[in-house]
ZATOR-976745 format. One record per residue (C-alpha): residue in three letters; x, y, z; residue number from 0. Coordinates in Angstrom, 3 decimals. Layout:
N
(rec Ala; (X; Y; Z); NUM) ...
% end
This chain:
386
(rec Met; (0.000; 0.000; 0.000); 0) (rec Thr; (2.750; 2.454; 0.908); 1) (rec Asp; (4.251; 2.013; -2.568); 2) (rec Leu; (0.960; 2.924; -4.244); 3) (rec Leu; (0.881; 6.460; -2.868); 4) (rec Pro; (4.057; 7.717; -4.573); 5) (rec Thr; (3.402; 5.740; -7.773); 6) (rec Thr; (-0.122; 7.119; -8.026); 7) (rec Arg; (1.112; 10.668; -7.481); 8) (rec Thr; (3.847; 10.147; -10.063); 9) (rec Gly; (1.377; 8.623; -12.506); 10) (rec Phe; (-0.902; 11.631; -12.164); 11) (rec Glu; (1.936; 14.103; -12.668); 12) (rec Ser; (3.188; 12.165; -15.700); 13) (rec Arg; (-0.250; 12.131; -17.365); 14) (rec Phe; (-1.412; 15.636; -16.493); 15) (rec Asn; (1.837; 17.611; -15.994); 16) (rec His; (0.963; 19.048; -12.588); 17) (rec Ala; (0.485; 17.885; -8.998); 18) (rec Pro; (-2.876; 16.540; -7.805); 19) (rec Asp; (-5.022; 18.269; -5.210); 20) (rec Gly; (-4.922; 15.139; -3.071); 21) (rec Leu; (-4.844; 11.365; -2.829); 22) (rec Trp; (-7.637; 9.110; -1.599); 23) (rec Ser; (-7.764; 5.330; -1.187); 24) (rec Ala; (-10.333; 2.582; -0.691); 25) (rec Pro; (-9.891; -1.149; -0.094); 26) (rec Gly; (-11.168; -4.191; -1.858); 27) (rec Arg; (-13.194; -6.601; 0.209); 28) (rec Val; (-13.594; -10.243; 1.050); 29) (rec Asn; (-17.057; -11.475; 1.793); 30) (rec Leu; (-16.614; -13.831; 4.711); 31) (rec Ile; (-20.169; -15.118; 4.289); 32) (rec Gly; (-23.472; -13.965; 2.782); 33) (rec Glu; (-23.368; -14.388; -0.994); 34) (rec His; (-26.073; -12.920; -3.272); 35) (rec Thr; (-28.126; -12.048; -0.200); 36) (rec Asp; (-27.539; -8.304; -0.545); 37) (rec Tyr; (-29.900; -7.651; -3.459); 38) (rec Asn; (-32.478; -9.837; -1.689); 39) (rec Asp; (-32.641; -7.344; 1.225); 40) (rec Gly; (-30.735; -9.832; 3.362); 41) (rec Phe; (-27.655; -9.955; 5.555); 42) (rec Val; (-23.981; -9.935; 4.594); 43) (rec Phe; (-20.724; -10.067; 6.516); 44) (rec Pro; (-17.761; -8.810; 4.484); 45) (rec Phe; (-14.594; -7.068; 5.563); 46) (rec Ala; (-12.296; -4.562; 3.919); 47) (rec Ile; (-8.882; -5.988; 3.028); 48) (rec Asp; (-5.339; -4.679; 2.993); 49) (rec Arg; (-5.337; -4.390; -0.808); 50) (rec Arg; (-6.305; -0.903; -1.965); 51) (rec Thr; (-7.040; 1.410; -4.866); 52) (rec Val; (-5.525; 4.884; -4.751); 53) (rec Val; (-6.766; 7.856; -6.763); 54) (rec Ala; (-4.986; 11.142; -7.317); 55) (rec Leu; (-7.406; 13.881; -8.316); 56) (rec Ser; (-7.499; 17.589; -8.993); 57) (rec Leu; (-10.213; 19.992; -10.053); 58) (rec Arg; (-10.122; 21.817; -13.366); 59) (rec Ser; (-11.335; 25.325; -14.131); 60) (rec Asp; (-13.573; 24.076; -16.962); 61) (rec Arg; (-16.109; 21.283; -17.557); 62) (rec Leu; (-13.692; 18.668; -18.904); 63) (rec Val; (-13.174; 15.318; -17.161); 64) (rec Arg; (-9.995; 13.342; -17.840); 65) (rec Val; (-9.492; 9.829; -16.435); 66) (rec Ala; (-6.317; 7.739; -16.627); 67) (rec Ser; (-4.991; 4.660; -14.834); 68) (rec Ser; (-2.009; 2.378; -14.425); 69) (rec Phe; (-3.934; -0.534; -15.969); 70) (rec Ala; (-5.068; 1.055; -19.240); 71) (rec Glu; (-2.962; 2.870; -21.814); 72) (rec Glu; (-5.651; 5.243; -23.011); 73) (rec Ala; (-6.892; 8.257; -21.098); 74) (rec Ile; (-10.619; 8.980; -21.369); 75) (rec Glu; (-11.878; 12.532; -21.865); 76) (rec Leu; (-15.390; 13.910; -21.978); 77) (rec Ser; (-17.349; 16.925; -20.816); 78) (rec Leu; (-19.557; 16.855; -17.744); 79) (rec Asp; (-22.315; 17.799; -20.179); 80) (rec Glu; (-21.838; 14.360; -21.805); 81) (rec Leu; (-21.789; 12.453; -18.522); 82) (rec Phe; (-24.617; 9.952; -19.022); 83) (rec Pro; (-24.553; 6.141; -18.530); 84) (rec Glu; (-25.004; 5.464; -22.239); 85) (rec Asn; (-21.762; 7.372; -22.955); 86) (rec Leu; (-19.653; 5.373; -20.483); 87) (rec His; (-17.823; 2.226; -21.549); 88) (rec Gly; (-15.082; -0.102; -20.349); 89) (rec Trp; (-13.084; 0.437; -17.171); 90) (rec Ser; (-13.732; 4.192; -17.123); 91) (rec Ala; (-17.452; 3.533; -16.483); 92) (rec Tyr; (-16.549; 2.860; -12.840); 93) (rec Pro; (-15.031; 6.267; -11.947); 94) (rec Leu; (-17.144; 8.242; -14.415); 95) (rec Gly; (-20.265; 6.412; -13.289); 96) (rec Val; (-19.599; 7.635; -9.753); 97) (rec Ala; (-19.374; 11.238; -10.956); 98) (rec Trp; (-22.696; 10.797; -12.783); 99) (rec Ala; (-24.340; 9.054; -9.811); 100) (rec Leu; (-23.386; 11.885; -7.461); 101) (rec Gly; (-25.837; 13.998; -9.451); 102) (rec Gly; (-28.597; 12.087; -7.716); 103) (rec Phe; (-27.139; 12.781; -4.267); 104) (rec Gly; (-26.748; 16.543; -4.226); 105) (rec Ala; (-24.101; 17.325; -6.841); 106) (rec Asp; (-25.314; 19.885; -9.393); 107) (rec Leu; (-23.600; 18.477; -12.449); 108) (rec Thr; (-24.460; 21.634; -14.388); 109) (rec Ala; (-22.424; 23.743; -11.977); 110) (rec Val; (-19.505; 21.668; -10.621); 111) (rec Ser; (-16.011; 21.838; -12.065); 112) (rec Gly; (-14.434; 19.141; -14.185); 113) (rec Phe; (-11.554; 17.099; -12.824); 114) (rec Glu; (-8.554; 14.961; -13.659); 115) (rec Val; (-7.974; 11.637; -11.954); 116) (rec Phe; (-5.315; 8.920; -12.083); 117) (rec Ile; (-6.050; 5.492; -10.600); 118) (rec Asp; (-3.658; 2.803; -9.350); 119) (rec Ser; (-4.487; -0.377; -7.459); 120) (rec Asp; (-3.166; -3.601; -5.971); 121) (rec Val; (-6.638; -5.186; -5.691); 122) (rec Pro; (-6.634; -8.110; -8.149); 123) (rec Ile; (-9.081; -7.614; -11.016); 124) (rec Gly; (-11.656; -10.352; -11.630); 125) (rec Ala; (-10.834; -12.264; -8.472); 126) (rec Gly; (-14.050; -11.589; -6.593); 127) (rec Leu; (-12.332; -9.109; -4.265); 128) (rec Ser; (-14.331; -6.154; -5.576); 129) (rec Ser; (-11.732; -4.116; -7.397); 130) (rec Ser; (-14.703; -2.248; -8.879); 131) (rec Ala; (-16.062; -1.114; -5.506); 132) (rec Ala; (-12.567; -0.021; -4.477); 133) (rec Ile; (-12.415; 2.288; -7.513); 134) (rec Glu; (-15.943; 3.563; -6.949); 135) (rec Ser; (-15.410; 4.211; -3.253); 136) (rec Ala; (-12.069; 5.985; -3.680); 137) (rec Val; (-13.444; 8.238; -6.428); 138) (rec Ala; (-16.616; 8.891; -4.422); 139) (rec Met; (-14.561; 9.959; -1.409); 140) (rec Ala; (-12.427; 12.245; -3.574); 141) (rec Leu; (-15.296; 13.960; -5.380); 142) (rec Asn; (-17.268; 14.261; -2.148); 143) (rec Asp; (-14.335; 16.267; -0.769); 144) (rec Val; (-13.433; 18.450; -3.721); 145) (rec Trp; (-17.036; 19.170; -4.717); 146) (rec Gly; (-17.921; 19.916; -1.073); 147) (rec Leu; (-20.916; 17.548; -0.976); 148) (rec Asp; (-20.635; 16.469; 2.683); 149) (rec Leu; (-22.201; 13.048; 2.077); 150) (rec Asp; (-21.796; 10.380; 4.758); 151) (rec Arg; (-20.349; 6.953; 4.042); 152) (rec Pro; (-23.647; 5.060; 3.740); 153) (rec Ala; (-24.745; 7.603; 1.119); 154) (rec Leu; (-21.469; 7.184; -0.757); 155) (rec Ala; (-22.046; 3.419; -0.748); 156) (rec Arg; (-25.394; 4.011; -2.458); 157) (rec Val; (-23.642; 6.261; -4.975); 158) (rec Gly; (-21.246; 3.436; -5.827); 159) (rec Gln; (-24.071; 0.941; -6.150); 160) (rec Leu; (-25.994; 3.263; -8.484); 161) (rec Ala; (-22.893; 3.667; -10.636); 162) (rec Glu; (-22.409; -0.104; -10.788); 163) (rec Asn; (-26.063; -0.755; -11.634); 164) (rec Arg; (-26.634; 1.994; -14.180); 165) (rec Ala; (-23.276; 3.009; -15.651); 166) (rec Val; (-21.586; -0.404; -15.601); 167) (rec Gly; (-24.769; -2.412; -16.058); 168) (rec Ala; (-24.152; -4.901; -13.249); 169) (rec Pro; (-27.233; -5.642; -11.100); 170) (rec Thr; (-25.278; -5.871; -7.835); 171) (rec Gly; (-26.357; -4.996; -4.315); 172) (rec Ile; (-24.755; -2.588; -1.865); 173) (rec Met; (-22.448; -4.969; 0.005); 174) (rec Asp; (-19.175; -4.271; -1.781); 175) (rec Gln; (-19.284; -0.499; -1.500); 176) (rec Ser; (-20.421; -0.707; 2.131); 177) (rec Ala; (-17.479; -2.921; 3.064); 178) (rec Ser; (-15.028; -0.652; 1.246); 179) (rec Leu; (-16.337; 2.472; 2.955); 180) (rec Leu; (-17.225; 1.174; 6.432); 181) (rec Gly; (-14.479; -1.380; 7.098); 182) (rec Gln; (-12.256; -1.285; 10.170); 183) (rec Ala; (-9.083; -3.103; 11.135); 184) (rec Asp; (-9.536; -6.652; 12.498); 185) (rec Ala; (-13.308; -6.469; 12.078); 186) (rec Gly; (-16.110; -7.386; 9.706); 187) (rec Val; (-19.085; -5.282; 8.670); 188) (rec Phe; (-22.375; -6.963; 9.579); 189) (rec Leu; (-24.809; -5.248; 7.234); 190) (rec Asp; (-28.590; -5.389; 7.013); 191) (rec Cys; (-29.092; -4.650; 3.323); 192) (rec Arg; (-32.712; -3.573; 3.830); 193) (rec Ser; (-32.275; -0.997; 6.575); 194) (rec Leu; (-28.585; -0.367; 5.740); 195) (rec His; (-27.889; -0.618; 9.470); 196) (rec Ser; (-24.315; -1.778; 9.971); 197) (rec Glu; (-22.386; -3.070; 12.935); 198) (rec Val; (-18.666; -3.641; 13.255); 199) (rec Ile; (-17.965; -7.137; 14.616); 200) (rec Pro; (-14.456; -8.103; 15.810); 201) (rec Leu; (-13.092; -11.091; 13.910); 202) (rec Gly; (-10.369; -12.213; 16.302); 203) (rec Phe; (-8.398; -14.075; 13.631); 204) (rec Asp; (-5.005; -12.896; 14.857); 205) (rec Ala; (-5.649; -13.783; 18.489); 206) (rec Ala; (-6.769; -17.253; 17.393); 207) (rec Asp; (-3.666; -17.714; 15.187); 208) (rec Leu; (-5.815; -17.942; 12.071); 209) (rec Glu; (-5.100; -16.576; 8.602); 210) (rec Leu; (-7.469; -16.059; 5.697); 211) (rec Val; (-5.866; -17.453; 2.559); 212) (rec Ile; (-7.079; -16.081; -0.773); 213) (rec Ile; (-6.897; -18.575; -3.634); 214) (rec Asp; (-7.291; -16.643; -6.879); 215) (rec Thr; (-8.160; -19.177; -9.555); 216) (rec His; (-7.641; -16.675; -12.413); 217) (rec Val; (-10.941; -17.817; -13.876); 218) (rec Ser; (-12.233; -14.394; -14.819); 219) (rec His; (-15.802; -13.353; -14.147); 220) (rec Ser; (-17.970; -10.339; -14.892); 221) (rec His; (-21.055; -9.224; -12.978); 222) (rec Ala; (-22.414; -7.535; -16.089); 223) (rec Thr; (-22.862; -10.861; -17.865); 224) (rec Gly; (-25.963; -13.012; -17.895); 225) (rec Gly; (-25.314; -15.480; -15.053); 226) (rec Tyr; (-25.513; -12.907; -12.297); 227) (rec Ala; (-28.612; -11.261; -13.759); 228) (rec Ala; (-30.302; -14.648; -14.209); 229) (rec Arg; (-29.757; -15.501; -10.526); 230) (rec Arg; (-31.232; -12.184; -9.479); 231) (rec Ala; (-34.243; -12.729; -11.725); 232) (rec Ser; (-34.813; -16.192; -10.209); 233) (rec Cys; (-34.721; -14.718; -6.716); 234) (rec Glu; (-37.245; -12.042; -7.622); 235) (rec Ala; (-39.507; -14.620; -9.256); 236) (rec Gly; (-39.321; -16.828; -6.173); 237) (rec Ala; (-40.204; -13.977; -3.823); 238) (rec Ala; (-43.134; -12.981; -6.029); 239) (rec Ala; (-44.470; -16.534; -6.183); 240) (rec Leu; (-44.298; -16.740; -2.398); 241) (rec Gly; (-46.038; -13.387; -1.998); 242) (rec Arg; (-43.102; -11.791; -0.168); 243) (rec Pro; (-41.458; -8.427; -0.868); 244) (rec Ala; (-38.045; -10.103; -0.990); 245) (rec Leu; (-36.413; -13.386; -0.037); 246) (rec Arg; (-35.302; -11.674; 3.182); 247) (rec Asp; (-38.906; -12.241; 4.268); 248) (rec Val; (-38.767; -16.015; 3.720); 249) (rec Ser; (-37.654; -18.101; 6.702); 250) (rec Val; (-36.064; -21.528; 6.852); 251) (rec Ala; (-39.404; -22.813; 8.146); 252) (rec Asp; (-41.066; -21.548; 4.943); 253) (rec Leu; (-38.917; -23.732; 2.690); 254) (rec Ala; (-41.216; -26.751; 2.824); 255) (rec His; (-44.056; -24.656; 1.394); 256) (rec Ala; (-41.711; -23.066; -1.128); 257) (rec Glu; (-40.694; -26.501; -2.416); 258) (rec Glu; (-44.349; -27.362; -2.999); 259) (rec Ile; (-45.166; -24.322; -5.151); 260) (rec Leu; (-41.913; -23.468; -6.954); 261) (rec Asp; (-40.250; -25.234; -9.848); 262) (rec Glu; (-37.163; -27.189; -8.884); 263) (rec Lys; (-34.573; -24.678; -10.100); 264) (rec Thr; (-36.261; -21.629; -8.584); 265) (rec Phe; (-36.670; -23.494; -5.305); 266) (rec Arg; (-32.949; -24.224; -5.144); 267) (rec Arg; (-32.146; -20.559; -5.813); 268) (rec Val; (-34.529; -19.560; -3.026); 269) (rec Arg; (-33.138; -22.163; -0.647); 270) (rec His; (-29.632; -20.823; -1.070); 271) (rec Ile; (-30.650; -17.275; -0.189); 272) (rec Val; (-32.787; -18.281; 2.789); 273) (rec Thr; (-30.169; -20.598; 4.281); 274) (rec Glu; (-27.330; -18.192; 3.493); 275) (rec Asn; (-29.074; -15.423; 5.412); 276) (rec Gln; (-29.297; -17.758; 8.390); 277) (rec Arg; (-25.620; -18.656; 8.042); 278) (rec Val; (-24.685; -14.978; 8.245); 279) (rec Leu; (-26.665; -14.578; 11.457); 280) (rec Asp; (-25.133; -17.768; 12.856); 281) (rec Thr; (-21.610; -16.631; 11.949); 282) (rec Val; (-22.009; -13.338; 13.771); 283) (rec Arg; (-23.478; -15.125; 16.806); 284) (rec Leu; (-20.666; -17.689; 16.933); 285) (rec Leu; (-17.976; -15.030; 16.614); 286) (rec Arg; (-19.458; -13.267; 19.614); 287) (rec Glu; (-19.993; -16.402; 21.695); 288) (rec Leu; (-17.210; -18.817; 20.763); 289) (rec Gly; (-14.752; -16.985; 18.503); 290) (rec Pro; (-13.560; -17.598; 14.934); 291) (rec Thr; (-12.545; -21.247; 15.354); 292) (rec Ala; (-16.257; -22.112; 15.517); 293) (rec Ile; (-17.315; -20.741; 12.119); 294) (rec Gly; (-15.596; -23.223; 9.794); 295) (rec Pro; (-18.626; -25.479; 9.211); 296) (rec Leu; (-20.701; -22.471; 8.168); 297) (rec Leu; (-18.133; -21.538; 5.518); 298) (rec Asp; (-18.194; -25.108; 4.224); 299) (rec Ala; (-21.996; -25.184; 4.106); 300) (rec Ser; (-22.064; -21.863; 2.281); 301) (rec His; (-19.851; -23.238; -0.468); 302) (rec Leu; (-21.965; -26.353; -0.929); 303) (rec Ser; (-25.064; -24.178; -1.201); 304) (rec Met; (-23.449; -21.970; -3.829); 305) (rec Arg; (-22.195; -25.003; -5.729); 306) (rec Asp; (-25.367; -27.075; -5.693); 307) (rec Asp; (-28.333; -24.724; -5.135); 308) (rec Phe; (-27.197; -21.432; -6.654); 309) (rec Glu; (-24.829; -23.062; -9.186); 310) (rec Ile; (-22.296; -20.248; -9.318); 311) (rec Ser; (-19.113; -22.173; -8.616); 312) (rec Val; (-16.667; -23.579; -11.168); 313) (rec Pro; (-14.450; -26.691; -11.014); 314) (rec Glu; (-11.362; -24.670; -10.089); 315) (rec Leu; (-13.132; -23.116; -7.094); 316) (rec Asp; (-14.478; -26.481; -5.972); 317) (rec Leu; (-11.008; -28.005; -6.168); 318) (rec Ala; (-9.500; -25.130; -4.198); 319) (rec Val; (-12.096; -25.504; -1.440); 320) (rec Val; (-11.867; -29.274; -1.120); 321) (rec Thr; (-8.066; -29.315; -1.223); 322) (rec Ala; (-7.684; -26.524; 1.332); 323) (rec Arg; (-9.991; -28.333; 3.748); 324) (rec Glu; (-8.138; -31.620; 3.314); 325) (rec Ala; (-4.821; -29.846; 3.978); 326) (rec Gly; (-5.993; -28.364; 7.269); 327) (rec Ala; (-8.153; -25.286; 6.691); 328) (rec Ile; (-10.972; -25.150; 9.249); 329) (rec Gly; (-13.436; -23.821; 6.646); 330) (rec Ala; (-13.394; -22.757; 2.997); 331) (rec Arg; (-15.743; -21.354; 0.393); 332) (rec Met; (-15.791; -19.443; -2.859); 333) (rec Thr; (-16.252; -15.717; -2.350); 334) (rec Gly; (-17.772; -13.033; -4.534); 335) (rec Gly; (-20.395; -13.182; -7.253); 336) (rec Gly; (-19.234; -16.516; -8.635); 337) (rec Phe; (-18.557; -17.970; -12.108); 338) (rec Gly; (-14.845; -17.635; -11.343); 339) (rec Gly; (-12.742; -15.525; -9.040); 340) (rec Ala; (-11.357; -16.591; -5.692); 341) (rec Ala; (-11.902; -18.965; -2.810); 342) (rec Ile; (-11.094; -18.256; 0.821); 343) (rec Ala; (-9.686; -20.707; 3.333); 344) (rec Leu; (-9.665; -19.927; 7.069); 345) (rec Thr; (-6.499; -21.676; 8.128); 346) (rec Pro; (-4.406; -22.152; 11.283); 347) (rec Arg; (-1.299; -20.012; 10.806); 348) (rec Glu; (1.116; -22.922; 11.014); 349) (rec Leu; (-0.754; -24.824; 8.277); 350) (rec Val; (-0.777; -22.027; 5.683); 351) (rec Pro; (2.294; -23.361; 3.807); 352) (rec Ala; (0.780; -26.848; 3.661); 353) (rec Val; (-2.546; -25.552; 2.363); 354) (rec Glu; (-0.874; -23.442; -0.315); 355) (rec Ala; (1.371; -26.314; -1.421); 356) (rec Ala; (-1.534; -28.739; -1.581); 357) (rec Val; (-3.691; -26.386; -3.663); 358) (rec Glu; (-0.850; -25.652; -6.057); 359) (rec Ala; (-0.161; -29.363; -6.539); 360) (rec Ala; (-3.852; -30.169; -7.038); 361) (rec Phe; (-4.241; -27.504; -9.721); 362) (rec Ala; (-1.181; -28.836; -11.515); 363) (rec Arg; (-2.532; -32.414; -11.414); 364) (rec His; (-5.827; -31.270; -12.946); 365) (rec Gly; (-4.113; -29.236; -15.651); 366) (rec Tyr; (-5.466; -25.918; -14.373); 367) (rec Ala; (-3.524; -22.680; -14.562); 368) (rec Ala; (-1.548; -22.068; -11.388); 369) (rec Pro; (-3.553; -20.106; -8.806); 370) (rec Thr; (-2.211; -17.071; -6.984); 371) (rec Met; (-2.413; -17.338; -3.213); 372) (rec Phe; (-1.917; -14.661; -0.597); 373) (rec Leu; (-3.118; -13.631; 2.844); 374) (rec Val; (-5.471; -10.767; 3.567); 375) (rec His; (-6.237; -8.996; 6.810); 376) (rec Ala; (-9.212; -6.877; 7.792); 377) (rec Ala; (-8.308; -3.261; 7.174); 378) (rec Arg; (-9.601; 0.306; 7.441); 379) (rec Gly; (-12.097; 1.622; 4.939); 380) (rec Ala; (-11.789; 4.455; 2.443); 381) (rec Leu; (-9.992; 7.631; 3.477); 382) (rec Arg; (-8.092; 10.665; 2.297); 383) (rec Glu; (-4.380; 9.901; 2.233); 384) (rec Ser; (-2.970; 13.383; 1.584); 385) 
% end
């Protein structure tokens, strides 16, 4: 992270030939448990990670917006007068979508000044660690400051979600942006996605000598493609058939009735959401009562539900989960929207080398591309760096 601050400043100065007004950063996130529950008005339990996106930004005296990054050669330019979702494409839709979305939260886009921004990041792209929300949250923090909007963090999370939904075209919930903006060190963010009430829950991994191993399969995914949207549509259809506003309002006890009236596929989609909501609540309760060594079986059950009921896993993720558990992890699951990305393995510190070696060997035996593995720790949320 410390290396990103000078490289981002240098990148800005190289592209725009002057110093930025400031630097802001926001983290990626790992979702410990609670997958696809956010857009069903349910519960999630992510935490911000010590991988971050940094933006250097300065205001202009005219209406021009210029966006550049370390991961794309081209710089994007357009006028604030052209800032509409249909004009935004590719990676620049994330930062520019935030600028557009702020228009719905108090920014008068006919009166604010244009800006220049340079973006750098060490959050892996396409790994299910929400590199997109890290960009959105860092840019939202920066523009909130320089445009003098005085929005609080929950509002900025809704700005990021609106940008993702409308400018990027991904029908995601509010979890990722909330984790990036509300995260704290050594803690998870227990979020009620209906009320947007959040509570910081200590994780206690370090005290229990546990590490969270990220296993990036390098199977790329995209939330703007059809699989994610199809799962959301199934959830909405299931809630409608059951006469409930959202699947948040369906209990585990309701599943027997749901199985009677829903088709088999829709029922399995519903069952995942209902049981996953309960697993989030159980995880938070066990962390409070017994500590992190007690939550492993819930992580395992979450993965099986995503594999079999929601059908969003892939063979590489399944192999990573099974192998990590066999090598000593106390619980493992895929994380993120699915169809690729990363798995997580909650592992006793002394067994981390064995887990990593076993996963690497298993991928080689199956002819899969070598995964990238690293540790993450719960970290602070978005902030101004300078």
